[in-house]
Structures are given as structure tokens and as C-alpha cells.
C-alpha positions, 0 to 999 in steps of 0.5 A, spaced: 834 460 104 841 462 106 842 461 112 848 466 115 852 465 122 856 471 126 857 472 132 853 478 136 858 483 135 858 482 127 849 482 128 850 488 132 854 492 127 849 490 121 844 492 124 847 498 126 849 499 118 842 497 116 839 503 121 843 508 119 842 507 111 834 507 113 835 514 117 841 518 113 839 522 107 841 517 102 838 518 095 834 512 095 830 514 102 828 521 098 822 517 094 820 513 100 814 516 105 816 519 112 812 514 115 815 509 111 823 511 112 820 512 120 817 505 121 823 501 118 828 506 122 823 504 129 823 496 127 830 496 127 831 501 133 827 494 137 831 489 133 838 492 135 835 493 143 833 486 143 840 483 139 844 487 144 840 484 151 841 477 148 833 476 147 835 474 140 838 469 137 836 469 130 832 474 125 831 476 118 830 483 115 824 485 112 827 488 106 831 481 104 827 475 106 832 470 102 837 471 109 836 468 116 841 471 121 843 466 127 847 468 133 853 464 134 855 465 142 
């Protein structure tokens, strides 16, 4: 498992990019079900709020279990 260390600001930026990709009208999202997209967007929204509030110091994306992100202060 890869461990990635980054600032809280960079982690927020990373999650925002994933959120935009999941909620945007990209061609890759056209082949997924609406429920799957909605669930991923909701999960990323909760993750973003938890990181911004300082409730999380580490996380990993459901789509990539090989990497774990650690937030350094």
C-alpha cells in the first residue's frame, strides 16, 4: 500500500477534483447507473466536509484501495 502525505489544503483540493469528476457530465459517467454516481458524490461530499472540519487525518478512496492519504499538520 502506498502512503501519501499531504497538507490539509492539498487533500481538500484532491477530494474536490474527485467530486467534480464524479458529479460532472463526463463520458465515463454516462455508463454508470444514476444511483452509483449519486452515492459516490454523496460519499465524496461527506469526506470533504470531514477533512475540512479536521475530523479526519487519513483516508482512502473507494476506487483505489492501494493508496492511503495521510494529512500532515
